[in-house]
N, C-alpha and C positions, 0 to 999 in steps of 0.2 A: 794730451800728448799721444801721438800715434805709436802703435806698437811696431816692432821690427821682427822680421821673419827670415829664415833661410829655408830653402827647400833643396835638400842635398840627395842626389841620386848616389846610391852606394851599391857596388858589386861585392857580394859576400861569398867567398868560396864555401862549399858545403862543409868542409872540415873545420871552418872557422865560425860557423853560425852560432853555436852554443856560447862560445867565448864572447863573440860580438854582442849578443843579446844580454849577457851578464854585465858587460862593461857599460852598455847603454843604460841598463837598469840603475847601475851605480851613479852614472851621470845624471839621471833623472832625479835622484834623491837630492843631489846638490842643487839642481835647477829648481825643484819644487820649493826648497828652503828659501830661495831668492825671489819667488814669484814668477819664475820662468817656466816654460813648458817645453817638453820634447815629445813628439808623436812619431810613431814608426808605422809604416805601411809596407806590405809586400806586393810586388807586381803580380797580378792574377795570371799572367801568361808565362812569366819568367821567375821562378821561385828563388833565384839567386840575386834578383834585383830588388832593392828596397829604396824607400824614400824616407828621409828623416826631415821632419819639420821641427825647427827650433825657434821658439818665440820668446821675446823679452820686452819689457816695458820701454826700453830705450836702446839706441844704437850702441852706446858705450857699455851697456850692461849685457850685451848679447854674447852668447857662447863663442862666437867667432872673434870677438875683440876684447872682452872684459879681462881684467886681471883676475886670476883664479888661484885657488889653493894648490899647493904642490901635488896633492893627490889627484885633483882634476886634470892637471897638466899631464901627469903620468898616464892616466886613463886615456886621454885624447891621443897621446903618442902611441899607446898600445893599439888603439883603433886604427891609426894611420898605418901601422905595420901589418894589420890583419886583413884589411879590406881596401878596395879601390874607390875613392871618391871621384865623381865627375869633375872636370876642370872648373865648372862654375858653381861648385857645391857651396861655397861660402859667400856668394853674392847676397848682399842684404836687400831685402824688400821692405818698404815702409808702407804701413797701413794707410789707406785712403778712406776717409769718412764719407760714406754715401749720404748721410744726413746733411753734412755740410755742403756737399756737392749739389744736393737738391735745392738748397736754399740760395745758392749763388746765382 
């Protein structure tokens, strides 16, 4: 089954960075427990711009769509109040198997 990914550009004000990182660390703990992954990268030229990659085994288990614990929902709402996500931040991307493509 192909994995599902979001690549979310996030603008983080300087005064919110510490809290943003702390919230994301907490969300990573929930994700890890479910076999999901969250990666965070900072733009090399713009230190206020980040990109979050969130991966899950299926579309329905993805952070953008899955039913979650109340604590996770609260953390996601706190993020939404702290930072600005790009309009396409929650577009789902589905893995393409290159091995299967080569066999076709």
